[in-house]
C-alpha positions as CSV (number, residue, x, y, z in Angstrom):
1,M,-198.6,11.2,-142.5
2,G,-199.4,14.5,-140.4
3,A,-196.9,15.5,-137.4
4,R,-200.0,14.5,-135.1
5,M,-199.6,10.9,-136.4
6,K,-196.1,10.5,-135.4
7,P,-195.0,9.3,-132.0
8,A,-193.0,12.0,-129.8
9,T,-189.4,11.1,-129.9
10,G,-188.8,11.6,-126.2
11,A,-191.8,9.2,-125.4
12,V,-190.6,6.4,-127.9
13,T,-187.1,6.9,-126.3
14,L,-188.6,6.5,-123.0
15,A,-190.4,3.6,-123.8
16,E,-187.0,1.8,-125.3
17,M,-185.1,3.1,-122.1
18,K,-188.0,1.1,-120.1
19,E,-187.7,-1.7,-122.3
20,F,-183.7,-1.8,-121.8
21,A,-184.0,-1.3,-117.9
22,G,-186.2,-4.4,-117.7
23,F,-183.7,-6.6,-119.0
24,S,-181.2,-8.6,-116.6
25,S,-177.9,-6.9,-115.7
26,A,-176.4,-9.4,-117.6
27,T,-178.4,-9.0,-120.9
28,Q,-178.0,-5.0,-120.4
29,R,-174.1,-5.5,-120.6
30,Y,-174.0,-8.0,-123.3
31,V,-176.3,-5.5,-125.4
32,R,-174.1,-2.7,-124.8
33,R,-170.9,-4.7,-125.4
34,S,-172.4,-6.1,-128.6
35,L,-173.5,-2.5,-129.8
36,D,-169.7,-1.4,-129.3
37,I,-168.3,-4.2,-131.3
38,G,-171.2,-4.2,-134.1
39,L,-171.5,-0.3,-134.3
40,D,-167.7,0.1,-133.9
41,R,-168.3,2.3,-131.1
42,D,-165.6,2.0,-128.3
43,D,-162.6,-0.6,-127.9
44,A,-164.9,-3.3,-126.9
45,M,-161.8,-5.4,-125.6
46,T,-160.5,-2.7,-123.1
47,R,-164.1,-2.1,-122.1
48,W,-165.6,-5.1,-121.8
49,S,-163.2,-8.0,-121.3
50,R,-162.7,-9.2,-117.7
51,D,-160.8,-12.6,-118.2
52,V,-159.3,-14.5,-121.1
53,V,-162.5,-16.3,-121.7
54,E,-164.5,-12.9,-122.4
55,A,-161.7,-11.9,-124.3
56,A,-161.8,-14.8,-126.5
57,S,-165.7,-14.1,-126.8
58,I,-165.2,-10.7,-127.9
59,R,-162.7,-11.6,-130.7
60,A,-165.0,-14.4,-131.8
61,Q,-168.0,-11.7,-131.8
62,A,-166.1,-9.2,-133.5
63,R,-165.1,-11.8,-136.5
64,L,-168.7,-12.8,-136.8
65,Y,-170.2,-9.1,-136.6
66,A,-167.7,-8.4,-139.5
67,R,-170.8,-10.0,-141.7
68,L,-173.0,-7.1,-140.2
69,P,-172.7,-4.5,-143.2
70,D,-173.3,-7.5,-145.7
71,I,-176.2,-8.5,-143.9
72,R,-177.7,-4.7,-143.6
73,E,-177.1,-4.6,-147.6
74,M,-178.9,-8.0,-148.1
75,I,-182.3,-7.2,-146.3
76,P,-184.9,-8.5,-148.8
77,D,-187.4,-5.8,-149.9
78,D,-189.9,-8.7,-150.3
79,S,-190.6,-12.2,-148.8
80,G,-189.4,-13.7,-152.4
81,L,-187.7,-17.1,-151.5
82,D,-184.6,-16.5,-153.7
83,A,-183.7,-13.7,-151.5
84,I,-184.1,-15.5,-148.3
85,E,-180.9,-17.7,-148.3
86,P,-178.2,-15.3,-148.8
87,F,-179.6,-13.0,-146.3
88,L,-181.0,-15.4,-143.6
89,A,-178.2,-17.7,-143.4
90,P,-175.5,-15.3,-142.2
91,L,-178.3,-13.5,-140.1
92,M,-178.9,-17.0,-138.5
93,T,-175.2,-17.5,-138.1
94,V,-174.8,-14.4,-136.1
95,T,-177.9,-14.8,-134.0
96,A,-176.9,-18.5,-133.0
97,F,-173.6,-17.2,-132.0
98,D,-175.3,-14.7,-129.4
99,L,-177.9,-17.0,-128.2
100,G,-175.2,-19.5,-127.6
101,Q,-173.5,-16.7,-125.3
102,G,-176.4,-17.1,-122.9
103,R,-177.1,-13.7,-122.3
104,L,-180.0,-12.9,-124.4
105,T,-182.6,-15.2,-123.1
106,T,-185.6,-13.8,-124.6
107,F,-186.9,-12.8,-128.0
108,S,-187.5,-9.2,-126.7
109,A,-183.8,-8.7,-125.6
110,Y,-182.7,-10.3,-129.2
111,R,-185.1,-7.9,-131.0
112,F,-183.9,-4.9,-129.0
113,L,-180.3,-5.5,-129.8
114,Y,-180.8,-6.5,-133.5
115,E,-183.0,-3.6,-134.1
116,R,-180.2,-1.5,-133.2
117,L,-177.3,-3.4,-134.9
118,I,-179.0,-3.9,-138.1
119,G,-182.0,-1.4,-138.3
120,A,-185.6,-1.6,-138.1
121,E,-186.0,-2.9,-141.6
122,V,-185.0,-6.2,-140.1
123,R,-187.8,-6.7,-138.0
124,P,-189.8,-9.2,-140.2
125,W,-187.3,-11.4,-140.3
126,L,-186.1,-11.2,-136.7
127,P,-188.8,-14.0,-135.6
128,A,-187.5,-16.6,-138.2
129,A,-183.7,-16.0,-137.5
130,F,-184.4,-16.4,-133.7
131,C,-186.5,-19.3,-133.8
132,S,-184.1,-21.0,-136.3
133,A,-181.0,-20.4,-134.1
134,A,-182.8,-21.1,-130.8
135,A,-183.5,-24.5,-132.1
136,L,-180.0,-25.5,-133.3
137,P,-178.5,-28.3,-131.4
138,H,-175.5,-26.4,-129.9
139,L,-177.6,-24.9,-127.2
140,H,-178.4,-26.6,-124.0
141,P,-182.2,-28.1,-124.0
142,E,-182.9,-26.1,-121.5
143,L,-181.8,-22.7,-122.9
144,R,-183.7,-23.9,-126.5
145,R,-186.9,-24.6,-124.2
146,K,-186.7,-20.8,-122.4
147,L,-185.6,-19.1,-125.7
148,L,-188.3,-20.8,-127.9
149,Q,-191.2,-20.0,-125.0
150,S,-190.0,-16.4,-124.9
151,I,-191.6,-15.2,-128.4
152,S,-195.1,-14.4,-128.3
153,E,-197.6,-15.7,-130.8
154,A,-198.1,-11.9,-131.4
155,A,-194.5,-11.5,-132.5
156,A,-194.3,-14.7,-134.5
157,T,-197.4,-14.2,-136.3
158,A,-197.4,-10.5,-137.2
159,S,-198.9,-9.2,-140.3
160,G,-196.9,-5.9,-140.0
161,W,-193.9,-4.0,-138.7
162,S,-193.1,-0.7,-137.9
163,N,-190.2,0.7,-140.1
164,R,-189.5,3.1,-137.4
165,Q,-185.6,3.3,-136.3
166,P,-184.8,2.6,-132.8
167,A,-184.2,6.0,-130.6
168,F,-182.3,4.7,-127.8
169,Y,-178.9,3.1,-128.2
170,P,-177.5,2.2,-124.6
171,K,-173.7,3.1,-124.0
172,W,-171.4,2.3,-121.2
173,V,-171.7,5.1,-118.4
174,E,-168.9,5.9,-116.2
175,K,-169.6,5.6,-112.5
176,V,-169.8,9.2,-110.8
177,E,-169.4,9.8,-107.2
178,A,-172.2,11.1,-105.4
179,S,-170.2,14.3,-104.2
180,A,-169.7,15.1,-107.8
181,L,-173.3,15.0,-108.4
182,R,-174.1,17.7,-105.7
183,N,-171.5,20.5,-107.1
């Protein structure tokens, strides 16, 4: 592929930033927290825990996210049924946890997070994991309905997926006083 055929990195990053900006503040916060836990970026407990309930949620998420390295290694090269169970079962379990937290309320937010947690190679498997986890009975029926209605027909029936890795990985940004910006 020639250099002219590749999208400009800046344009891709900007598009990803715009997509992230379109998420609710609760979703943005959950994505940043999840990336800190899943990519071992920062001390998630110190940064994100506001109370004992959230601290317990972060501990549970960290235990489940300990499976991510194995999930990354097990991404099937093809759609053979023999490779699906060992990969899809743990992916669906982690997905079910995240959807159960109530902060990833659309397929696009889920896809955004999981492309970064696991990598671009997981894209073909995300609709199946999302739909399976979104239909589980541990979710409130209204949340199940909202989640399942959020996946477009195009996403559910895509004939191919990009293997381009994400360019934008949102992080926590400390507040800066306005006077510091003027100096």
